[in-house]
N, C-alpha and C positions, 0 to 999 in steps of 0.2 A: 393900656399904654404904659402904666407904671410897671406892670409885670414884664413887658417886653424890654424896657430899659434895665430892669433888675437882672434879667437873663443875659442881656448883652454885657452888662458890667461883670457879672459872674464869669461868663465865658472868657472875657478879656483878662480877668485876674488869673483864672486857671491857666489860660494859654501862656501868659507871661511867666508864671511860676514853672510851668512845664518846660518851656524853651529858653529859660534864662541860662546864660553861660557864666559859670563862676569865674571871677577875675582873681588872679593870683598876684599879690603885691605885698611888699614889705616897706614900711616907712621907717627911716632911720635918721637920726640927727647927723648932719654933716660934721665930721671930725677931722680937724687938721692934725698934722704931725705933733704940733705942740700939745693939743688936747689929748691925743692918744698917749703921748709920753707922760702926761700928768696922771692919767687913769691907770695905765699899765703897771702891773706888779712885776712883769717880766717882758723885756724887749730883747729879742734874740735873732741873730743872723745864723742861718744854717741850711742844711740839706735835708729834704724830706726823705726818710728811709722807707717807711711803709705807710700805706693807706688801706684801711680795712673797715668795711661797713658790716655791722652785725646787730642782731636783735638784743634788747635788754633781757634780763633773766626772766621777766614776766611775758616776754614776746608781745609787748604792747607798743614799743617804740624802736625805731632804728637809729643807731648812732654811728657816726664815722669816727674811727680812731686813727689819729695821725701821729707817727713817731718821727721826731726830728733830731738830727745830730747837730748840736751847736758848734759853730766855728768862732762865734763871738757873742758874748752876752753884754749888751749895752746897759741894761738895768736889771737888777735882781740877783739871785743866787749864782755867784761866779763858779761854784763847784759843780753845777749841773753838767752831766755828760750825756743825758738823754732827756728830751722834753716830750711829754705825752699830752696831746691835744684831743679833746673829745667834743664833738659837735653834733647837734640833732640833725637827723636826716641822712640819707644815703640810699643805696640800692642793694638789696639782698635778694638774689635770685631774680624773680620776675616782679618783685614788689619794690617800688621806689617811694620814699618819703622825702619830699623836697621842701626846703624853706627858701623862698626866693631871696636872693642877696647873700646867701651863705658862700663863703669862699670855697673854691675847689682846689684840691691838692693832687699832685702827681709825684710818684717816686723819682728821686734824683733832682727834683726841682730845687733851685736855690732861692730862698725867701728871707725876708725880714718880717718878723711877726711882733705885733703888740698884743700881749696876752694878759689875762687876769685869771686868778684862781677860780675854779668851778666851785659853786656852793655845795655840791655833793662830795667835794674832796677828791674827785677822780681826775686829777690833772688840771689842765688849763683850757680856756676857751678864747677864741679870737675876739677882740673888742670891736664893736661896731660892724659886725658881720664882715663883708668883704673889705671894709675900710681899714681893718687892722692887718691886712696882708699886702705886702709889696713883693713883687718878683724882681730878682736881679736880672736885668735885661742886657747889661753890657759891662765888661771889664775895661777900664780905661788904662792907658799906658802908664799912668803915674800910680797905679795900684788901687785907685778909687773905683767905685762901682756905681752904675746908674740903676736906680730903683724906680719901678713904676707900680702904682696902685693897680692891683689885679681885679678888674671888673669881671665877675663870673658869668654874667648872663647878658644876652642881647636885650635891649630895651632899658638898660640902666645907663643913665647919663650922669656924669659928674660935672657939676657947674660950680663956678666960683660965686662969691657973694653978689656979683652983679648979674648973674644968670648966664655968663659966657662959659662955654665948654672948656674944660681943662683936662690935661693928661695926668696931673698929679705925679710928676716926676721929681725926684730928688737924687742927690748924690748921697752915698753913705756918709761921707764926711759932714755934709749938711745935717743929716739926722743925728750923727754923733754930737755935733755942736748944740743942737736943740735939746737933746737928752741931758747933756752935761750942764747946760744953762738952767734947766728945770730942776736939777738935782741939788741946788743950793740949800 
C-alpha cells in the first residue's frame, strides 16, 4: 500500500514537472510622473531614429540599441544632440530574448522618455521598464501635445491606487510643470 502511494506521488510530481508551463511576468513598482521625474537623470522629448537589436561581444545576451534625436530636454544635459538607449532583450535573426514589460520602440516614433545612466556607461536606460516611456499621441491646436504611457504587451494593466484602470495620459505642459516643480 505504501509503495503504491509512493509510486503515485512520484508519478504525479514527475508529470507536474514535465507538463508545467513557464509563466513570464515582471513585477515593477508603479511610478507616477512625479516619481519618474525625481529618479531620472535625463527627461527627453524626441523622435526615435534607429532601433537595432544585436548580440553583446560575448554573444551571451541580446541588447536593443535605440537612438533618439531630442527636440526638447526637460531635465539633464541641454547640449545633447543624440541620445543612446540600451536595453536588455530583442530579436536577432530567429532568436528572441524578451523581458516582459520592456518598452518597444519604432523608428520615427515621437516619445517622451524618463531615463537614467546605465551602470556600464553605455548610454541610458528607460526607468521602470514601460513606465518611463510616453508616446506623443496628439498635437493640440495650442501647440501642446498629449502623451500616453505606452503599454508594450497585452495582459499589462495600469491601475490607480484604488485599483481602477487608468490610461496614464498627460499633456506635455503638465509634465513640464511637474519636472520644473521637482527641480527646486
